[in-house]
N, C-alpha and C positions, 0 to 999 in steps of 0.2 A: 546552470546547474550546481552552481555553488552556493546557491540558494539554503534550502529549507534546515534539518537538526542539525547540521554542523555545526548551527546557529547556536543551539542551546536553551534551554527553555527552563521558564518557573512560573511558582504557582503564589497569587497574592488576590487579593480583591480589599483596596483600601479606601479610604475616603478623606477628600480633602485635600486630593495632591501629593497625599503622603507618599511617599515610595517603600516604606517598610513593610515587607512581603508579609500580608498577611492569609498565609498557605490554606485557606479551607473554602466551600463553597457545596451549599447544598441545591442541589435541584429539584423539581416540584414536579408531580406529575400532571401533567395537564389533560384536559378533556376534550379539547377541540385542538387541533393541527394548527400551526403558523401558517401562512400564505405569504408571498411575497409581495401582493399589493398592498397589504396591511401595515409595510414598514416603509414603502417609497415614499413618504411624507417626510421621512429623516424625523420624526415625532409622533409616535404612532399612538394613536389612543386607544388600540386594543391591542395588548400584547399576548393579548391569551393567557396569562397568568406566568407567562415566563420569567424566571430571575434575571436581572441585568447585572454585568460588569463593565467598567467603563475605565479604569484606573489604569491604563496604556503607561508602561515604561519604556523608555529607549534602551536598545539595546548597542543599537549604534546609531548616529556618530557617535553621541552623548552617552556613555554607559550611564545607568542611574537616572537621568533627568527623565519630568514628565514628557511623554509622547508631543509634539509640536500640534498634530491635528487630533481630533476628538474621533475615537471608535467605541460603539457601545455594541457589546454583544449580548445577546438575547438566551437564554437555554431551556429546555423543556425535555420530557419524555411524556411514552404514552407505552402501551403493551407491546407492542413494534419496534420503534425509532426512537434517536437522541434527537433532536432538531436546536438546530442554532441557525440564528439571524445576527448577520455580521449590518452595522450600520455607520459608515466611514465617512465620517466629513472630509472635504478638502476644500481649502481655503481658493485653488485655483484648477478647478476643476477640468480645464483643456489641458491640464498637465496628464491625466491619469492614463495612465497605458493600460490599453485593454485591446487583445486580437483577438475576432476567432480563427482558431487555430484547432489543432487534431488535439485529441489527450495526448496528457504530459508536457504538451508545448506551451507551458504558461509561466515560463522563469525570467522571462524578460519583461514580465507586465506586472504591475499591483496585482497582487494576491493577499488572500486572509489564508492562516494556517491553522488547522487543528493540531494538538495532540493528546492521543489518548493510550497511555497507560494502563490497561485494564487488570492487570494483577495488580497493579500498586508495588510492586518491586523494584524499580529505578533504575530495572535494566535494559526492556523492550518493550515498543511503544510502536501504535500505527501514527502512520502523519497522513492527513488528509489537507489539499490545498486548492484553492477555486480563485477564480481569478474574475474582473467585474461583470463578464460577460455569460460565468456561471461555466463556464472551461476547470476541467477537471485534471486535476492529479493527484497519485496516493503513494504513500512508501511504505517504510516498516524502517525504523528505526531501532539501535542498540548500542549498548554503551561501550564505546570506546572502538565503534565498528564505521565504516562510510554509510551513509544512507540507501538502502535496497529499496530501487524505483521498480525493480521487476514485478511488484507485489500488485494486481489490481483488484477491486474490490467493487461487489455494488451496491452504490448508494448515488443519490441523488440531489441534485443541485441546480440552483438559477440564478441568474444576476444580473443588475439592470443598471446604468448610469442614470443618479440624476441630478437636477442644478447645482446640489449642492455636495456634492459627493457620488457613493455608489451604496448598493445594499445586495448582501450575498444570502441566500438562503438554503440552508441543509439540512438532510432528512439522513441518516446513518441507521441504515436497519439493526438492529442486535444480531441477527442471522448471520449479517457480514463479519460478525467480530467473534473472538473467541474469550470468554471469561470463566469463573470459578463457577462452581453451580447454586452458590451459598445466595441464602432469599435475600440479604443486604449486603449490598455491595458496596464498595469501597474502590474506585479508580484514581489515576492521575490523569491531570488535565493543564493542558497552556492551551491558549488562543495568542495569533500573533497577528499583525498585520505588515506588509513588505510595501514602500516608495521607492521604486527606484529612480524617480525623478528628483526625490529629496535625499535618497544615498542613504533611506533612513527605517531601520524598523526598531518595531516596537511591541511589547507581549506582557499581557495579562498572563501569570502576575510577572512580576518583575524578573528578566532573564539577563544574568552578567556574562559579560565576557571572559569573567577571571573563574569562570567554574567549568570543565572542561564537558562533563556529565550532564547532559543536557536533561535528561529525564529524570535525574532524580533532583531536580531543581521545579517541579511539576507540582500544583496546589493540588490538595486531595480533596477530592469529587464525593459527596455522600448524596442521600436520599434516593438512588436509585434501589428499587425493591419489587420482588416477583417479577423480576424479565429472566427472560432464556434465550441463547440462539437458537432452541429448539433442536433436537438432536437429529440434525438432518442426515439423510440418506441418500445418494444419488447415484444413479447409474449412467453413463454414455454411452450407449453402444455406436457404434459404427459398421460402415458395410460399404464396399464399392467392388464394381466390373468394370474389366478391361479388356479389349479384345483388337489384336494388332492386325492390319491390312498392307501390304506393300505389294508395289506394282514389280514385276519380274520380269524385266524387257529379254534378258536372255534367250527366251522360247519364243518361239513363233506359234500359234499368235501369241502377243504379251497378257500376261492373265494376274491376278490380284492373288497374290501368297495370304494364306491365315495363318496367323500364331491360335494354339492354342486359346482359349477364354482363361480368365485368372480371374478369382474372386478373391476378395481379405477380410477377416471378420477382425475385431477388439474390441478392446470393453475399459472402458474408465472405469472405478466405483471410490465413491467418497464417504468415510462412515465417521461421524461425530459421536464420542462418547462423553458420558459426565462434562456437556458442554463443554471441557478444553482439551481432551485426545480426538488428534486426526487420524484416522486411519486412511490410508489410501492404497489402492491396489490400481495395477495396470496389466493390462493384457494384450499383446501385436499391438502398443500405441502406436497412432496414425498423427505424425507431428506436420503434416502437411498446411495445417491450416496454422500454424504458429509464426507469430510475426517475424519478417525476415531481419538478417543481423544489419546493422548501422556499417556503412562501408568503412575501411578502417586501412592506413597503407601499410602493406604489411613486408616490404621489401626494404632492403637495408637496414633491418630491426636490429638492433643490440640485443632485446629480450624478445621472448616469445610475447604474441600478441595474444591477450585473453578477450572475448565476448561473452558477453552476459547470458544468462541462464534466462530462458522464455519458457520453457517448456513447462506446460501445467505440473506434473507428476511433480516436478523439483522445487514447486515456489512455496507451496504451503508451510510456514515456519521456516523459510529458509534459513534465517537469522539465527536458529538452533545451531545450526553446524558450522557457522562461521567463529574464527579464531583473530586476533590479532596479527597471526601470523596466518595466512590461507593455509590452509592445511589439505582443501578440498577443492577442487573442480568437477562439478557433474559436466558441463561439457567435454570432457573427455568418454565419456559412456554415451557411445554413437548411435548404438543399432539395437536397443534391450527389446526383447521377444516380454518378459514378466518382468514385475517387480512387486515391494510389498514397501510400504514406508508410516511409521508411527511417530509424530509430534506433538508436544503439547507439555503440560504442567501437571504436576502432581504434589501436590502443598507447596512445601517448597524447593521442588526439585523441577528442574527443564530437563526432557527426554527427546531426545533424537534419534532415530535408528531408520535403517533402511538395508534390503537387499535386493541386489538387481542386478540380471545377466546382461553381456553384452555379445553378438554376433562378431560384429567388426572386425577383432582381430582374425578371425579366421579365414573374413574373406580379401585380407590386404596382404596374403602371402600364397605363392603360387600351388597349382594342386600337387605339386613335386613335396612339398613341404608336410613336415610332420603335423604341422600345428591346422593345417587345410581346415577348414569345416569346423573348429575348435572355436568354444564362445570362452570369453572370462566373465569371472564370478567378483561382483562387489558389495560389501558389506561396512556396513558403517555403525557404530552405535555412539552415541555422546551424552552422558548425564553432567548437569551442574545444581550446586545448590546455590539458588538468589538470595 
């Protein structure tokens, strides 16, 4: 898990093997989406009008030298999706590492990487990773902070090994991203490739070990026009009914005791305003479907164990609340009944705020305690100029 963008990224399209960054790329709008089969020959005769970048530069082991293996990335977009096709050559294809694994478990494989800074502010970016079989991982990147892999977006990928290497196809819906409402977009972009067998990591544009803030090294991506993530409005209601029966063996004859039936209802709502502001509301949330925590050793620990946040209400734009010194740990909010949350960008300002209650404190004390049945209230507001 040491891979991703603790790596560093840069932007450039260079020519003739020159590693001097040319940090700008214009992406074309295409009429027909690319398909994986068109690129499996490694030398496609039909690239669907996509632009290609190919001058990858090593970040490791030889920072600044041309990549030892050829990589070509084709890029294009239409009204709904951003498309990328990675054509990755390998002189020894048998050494490629590719496992059919669960999502997010690709970090020991050969992988391709995409970093998208959709506000082009050098502060935050999306990270997308795919192995040669099309298995995905994704996360959020923030300058000066650890990568956050709790983020999960809806996007599409395919991958296939070939006699000369492997090919990866990606389609990222604009509705899965957050960006400004401008008719002409300017983003930051970097594409990378990691080969564990060669211990090599290469990028377009050139990414150096000497710069800590990787997002600020991304290339400028323009050409994106008249796209929108859509002003999404999501309603996710839930309900469940339960009844409990137990056998009472103390009475003769034994009989079943029936507890009163119980029904719970709840609602999660998400609204996107001006393409870049996200409002989340929750009422009586149900976290039973949230992925369980990975086991950790909790005995004989000098310091408190921190489990990552995986509850959807807290995940949207979670980097907006992160600071170099961790001031907020939302896992302490254990049993909320209702809450509201706002995150997003307004011009040069990043905003993050939420208010949520917690019934857990009143349940942890005996009935004789004055705080029994009471709840805690949590409010956070953060504004930062990017």
